[in-house]
N, C-alpha and C positions, 0 to 999 in steps of 0.2 A: 453726680454719678460719673461724669466724664473723667474727673480727676482720679476717682477710685479705679476706673478702668486703666488709666495710665499707671497707677501704682501697681496694679496686678501685672501689667506688662513689664514693669521694672523688676518685680519679683521674679517673673519667668526669665527675664534677661540674666539675672544673677544665677538662676539655676542652669542656664545654658553655659555661662562662664564656668561654674563649678564642674559641669559635665566635661567641658573642654579641658579643664585642669586634670580631671580624672583620666581623660584619654591620654594626656601627656604622661601621667604617672604609669598607666598601663603600657605605654610605648617604651618606657624606660627599660623594660625587660626584653624588648624586641630590637630596639635600635640604641645606638649610643647617642645620648642627649646630654649636653653640657649644662645640667641643672643640679642644684642641691636638692635631692629627693625629699628630705625631711621638711625643707622650707615649703615646697609645693604641697605636701600633705597638709601642713598647717593652713595654707591658703585655701585649698580645696574644701576642707572641713568647715572653716569659718564662713566662707561665702555660701556654702550649701545650707548650713544651719541658720546663719544670721541674715544672709541676703535673701535666699529663697523662702525658707519656712517662716521666719519671723515676719518679713514684710507681707507675705501672702496671708498669714493668720491675722495680723493686726489690721490689714485692709478689710478682711471679711468682718472682723469684730467691730471695726469702726462703722462699716456699712449697716450692720444690723441693729446697732444700739445708738449711734451718734450722728448718722448722716443727716437726719431730719432736724437737727438742733442748730443749724447754721454756724458750725464751728470750723468751716473749711479754712479760713484765714489763719486761725490759731493752730490748726493741725498741720498746715503747710510748713510752719516753722519747725515743728517736731519732726515731720517727715524729712525735711531738708537737712536738719542736723543729723538724723540717722544715716542719711545717704553719705554725708561727709565722713562719718566714722567708717562706713563700709568701703568707700573708695580709698580711704586712708589705709585700711587693712589690706586691700587688694594691691595697693602700691608699695607696701612695705614687707609683708610676709614672704613673698617669693624671693626677696633679696637678702633678708636678714633673719628670717625665722622669728622666734621670740626674742626681741631686743627692744631697745628704748622706744623707737617710734611705733612699732607694731603694738607694743604694750600700751602706749598712750592712746592709740586709736581704739584698742579693745576696751580699755577702761572707759573711754568716752561713750562707747556703745552701751556699756552697762548703765551709764547715766541716762542714755536715751531710753532704755527699757524702763527705768524707774519713772522717767517723765511720762511715758505712755501709761504706766500703771496708775499714776496720780491723775492723769488726764481722764482716763476711763472712769475711775472711781468718783471723781469730782462731778463729771457731767452726765453720768447715767441717771435717768429719771428714777425717783424713789419707787414708783409703782412697779417698775420692771424688776426691782431687786428681790421681789418675792417669787419670781418665776424660776422654775427648775433650770432652765437654760442659763440664766444669769449665775446661779449658784455654781454651775460647772465652770463657766468662764472665769468667775471670780477666783475660785480655788486654783484654776490653771495659772492665772497671773501671780497668785501667791507662790505657787511652785516655781514659776519663772524667777521671782525675786529670791526665793530660797536657794535656787541653784547657783546664784551669783556668789554665794559664800565661797564656793570652790575656787573661782578665779581670784577673788580677793586674798585667799590664803596662799596662793602660789608664790607671790613675791617674798613673803616671810619665810616660807618653807625653802625656797631656792637659796636665800641668803644665809640661812642657818643650817639646814640639813642637806641641801643640795638636790639636784634633779634626779638622783638615783635613789632617793629616799622613798620608803613605802608611802609616806604621807603625801609625797608629790603625786603619785599615782592615785591615791585615795581622793585627793582634792579634785583631780580631773574626772574621776569616775563619779564623784558626788555631783559635779556639774552636769555631766552627760546623763546620768540616771534621771535627775529631776527635770532636765530638759526634755528628753525623749519620752519618758513614762509619765512625768507630771505635767509640765506645761503643754507639750504638744498633744498628747492623747486626751487630756481633759478639755483642752480648747476645742478639739475636733468633736468630742462628745457633746460639748455645749452647743456647738453650731448645729449638729444633727438634731438635738432636742429642740432647739429654736425653730428649725424648719417644721418639725412635727407639731409644735405648739401653734405656730401661725396657720397651720392647716387643720387645726382643731383635733389633732390626734394626740391626746394628752396621756402621758404615762401615769397610771394610778399612783397615788402617794406611797403606798406600801411597796410597790414594785420599784419606784424611783429610789426610795430610801435604800432598798437592797442593793441596787446598782451603784448608787452614789457612794455609800459608805464602804461597801466591800472593795470597790475599785480604789478609793482613796486610802483606806487602811492598807490595802495591798501595795500601793505605790510606796508608802513609807516603809513597810516591812521588807519589800524586795530590795531595798538599798543594801541589805546585808549580803545579797548575792554578788554585789560589786566588790565585796571585801574578801571573797573566797580565795583570791590569789595569795592571801597571807596565810592560808591554811589555819583559819580561826577555830575556836571551840565548836563542838557539834551543834550547840544550841543556836548558833547563827545560821547554820544550814536549815535547822528546823524553822526558825523565824522566816527565813527566805522562802521556804517551801509553803508555809502557811500563807504568806503574802501572795505568792504566785497562784495558789489555789483560790484565794479571795478574788484576785483580779480575773481569773478564769471564770469563776462563778458569776461575777458581775457582768462580764461580757456575754455569757450564755443567757443570763436573764434578759439582757437587752435584745439579743438575737431572737430569743423566744417571743418577746413582745412584738418584734417586727414581723416575724413569721406568722404569728397569730392574727396580725392585722395587715396581712400582705395585700388585701384588696384596697385598703386605705392607702398603703404605701405606693401601690401601683397608680393611684390617682394623684399622688404628690409628684412623683418622678416620671419622666418619660422612659421609654423602653431602654434606650442606651444608658441613661443615668442609673436606671434600676440594675442593669447588668454590671455597671461599675460598682454600685453599692454592694452587690452580692460578692464581687471579687474582693472588696475591702473586708467584708465579713469573714471570708475564708482566710485571707492573709492575716487578719487580726487574731483569729482563732489559732492558727499555726504559730504565730508569734508567742501567744500565751502558753502554748504547749511546750515550745522550745525553752521558754523561760522557766517553766516548772521542772523540766528535765535537769536544768543546771543546779537545782536545789539538791540533787543527788550527788554525793561526793565524787563518784566515778566520772559523771558527765561534767561536773564542775572542774575537775582536773583536766579533762579534755579541752574545755573552753579556755582554760588558762594557758595550757601548754601548746595548743594548736591555734595560732592566731587566725587562720582562715575561718574557723568556726565562729569566732567573735566578730570578725569583719562581715561574714555572711549574715549573722544575726542583726548587726547594726544596720546593714544595707537593706535587709528584709524590712526592718522597721521604718527606716527613713525613705528609701526609694519605693517601697511597697505600700505599707499602711498609711504613712503620713502623706507622701507625695500624691498618691492616687486619690486619697480623701480630699486633698486640696484641689486637685483637678476637678473633682465632682462638685465641690462647693463653689469654686470660682465660676464653673459653668452654670450651676443652678441659679446663682445670683446675677448671672449675665455680666460678670466682670471680665471674662473673656470666653470665646467660643472654643470648646474642646473638640477638635477635629477627631472624627472616628479613626481615620487613617493614621494620624499622628499618635493617637492613644494606643492603637494596637501595635504599632511599630515600637513604641516605648515599652509596652508590656512584653513584647518579644525580646527586646534587649535586656530588660530587667530579669526575665526568667532564664535567659541564656547565661548572663553573668552570675546570677545567684546559683544556678545549677553547677557552673564551673568552679565557683569559689567553694561551695560545699563539697564538690567532688574532690578538689585538691586536699581539703581537710580530711576527707575519708581516706584518700590515698596515703597521706602522711600517717594517719592513725593505724592503717593496716600494713604500713611499710611496703607499699607497692610502687611500681614505676609510673610516672606520669605519661599520658599519651603524647605522642609526638605532635608538636605544634600547639601545645596547650596555651601558651601565652599569646600566640597569634589569634586563637579562637576567642580568648578573653578580650583581646583588643577589638576584635570584630563585634563582640557583644556591646562593648563600650561605645563603639562607633555607631551602632544602631540607636543607642540612647541619645547620642549627640545629634544624629540626623533627625530623630523624632522630635527633639526639642527645637531644632532649627525650624522644622515644619510647623510645630505648634506655635512658635514665636512669630513667625512671619504670617501665619494664618490669623493670629490674634491681632497683629498691628495693621492688617489689611482688611479686617472684618469688624464692622461696628453695627451689630444688630440691635 
C-alpha cells in the first residue's frame, strides 16, 4: 500500500509539472519569455497525459486487481522503466520538440504501456475476468494499445508525406481520440463499476450490456468526428452523430442507475466524495452533449476553424471529467487525501479558465472585441490551478492516513 501511495504522489507531481508548464504557456501572451512555444506545448501535453493520467490510472488498476498477489518487486521494474521514459521526455521535449531523443523516449514509453498491458493480463486472477468491472478495464487497455498505432504511423508519414499532410493530423487525432474517449473513459468507468461491485451494488446484466456496448460502439464510431477537418462525405457526419448519441445514451443509463440507487450510493461514498461524483456526472454529460453538437456540419466547422473551442473541449475532458474522477478514486482508495480546500480552488481555476477559453471562441465566432486584460485573467485562472495542485501535493506528502 505504501509504495502505491508513493506512486500516486509521483503522478500528482507530474500533474503539478504539467500545470506549471501550462502556466508558462499562458504567460507567453503576457510577458516576453525566451522559449520555443511549440516545444513547451509538446512537453505540457505529454507530461499531463502520460505522467499524470497514465500513472494515476495504472496505480489504481494495480491496487484493485494486483496488489494482493505479491507482485511488488516485479512491478517496481515496470514502474521504474516508465519513470525513465517520462523523465527522458521531460528533459528533451522543451529543448528540441519532436526530434531524435524525445522520439526515442516516447517510443520507450509505448513499450512500457505494452508491458503494463501484458503484466495486467497475465497476473489478473481468472475468476475476476467474469466481472463487469474487469470487462471495462480490459477494453480500456485494448483502446490504449489501439491508440498507439497513431504515434507509430507518424515517423513514416513525416518521412514520406511531411508534417503538413492530412494524414499527419489524422494519426495524432487517432491517438488522442482513443486515449481520451477509449482508454481513459473506459478505465474510469471500470473503476467506478468495481467500487459498486465491492459494495454489492451490482448493475443488472441487461442494463450493463446497454451501457457497455453503447459506449464502446460510440467510441469507435465517434472517431469519424476527428476526421471532419477534411470535410469528408456526409455519411461520416452521420456515423459520428450516431456514435455520439450511443455514448450519450450509455452515460444516461449509468446516471439513471446511480440516481435510482442513490441511497446505496450515499452509503458507499462520504458526503464530499458524493458531491465530487455528482460534479463528474454533470461534466461528463456536458462533454457528451458538446461531442454530439460537433456531428452537425455547422458546429463541426466551428470546432475546426476556431481552435479555442477544440482546446476548451479537450481541457473540459482532461481537466474536468478525467482529472476530477482521478481525484475521487485516489481519495476513495486512500492513495492520497483529497483536501477540500485544494479541490475547490482547483475547481475554481478550472471553471475560470474554461469559461475564458470558450468565451474567446465565442468572441471570434461573433467577430467581437476581447475584453481588456483577457490574457491576464486567463493567466490568473491557470495560476489558481497551479496553487491548488501545490496545496494538494504538499497535503498528500505530509498526510498519511
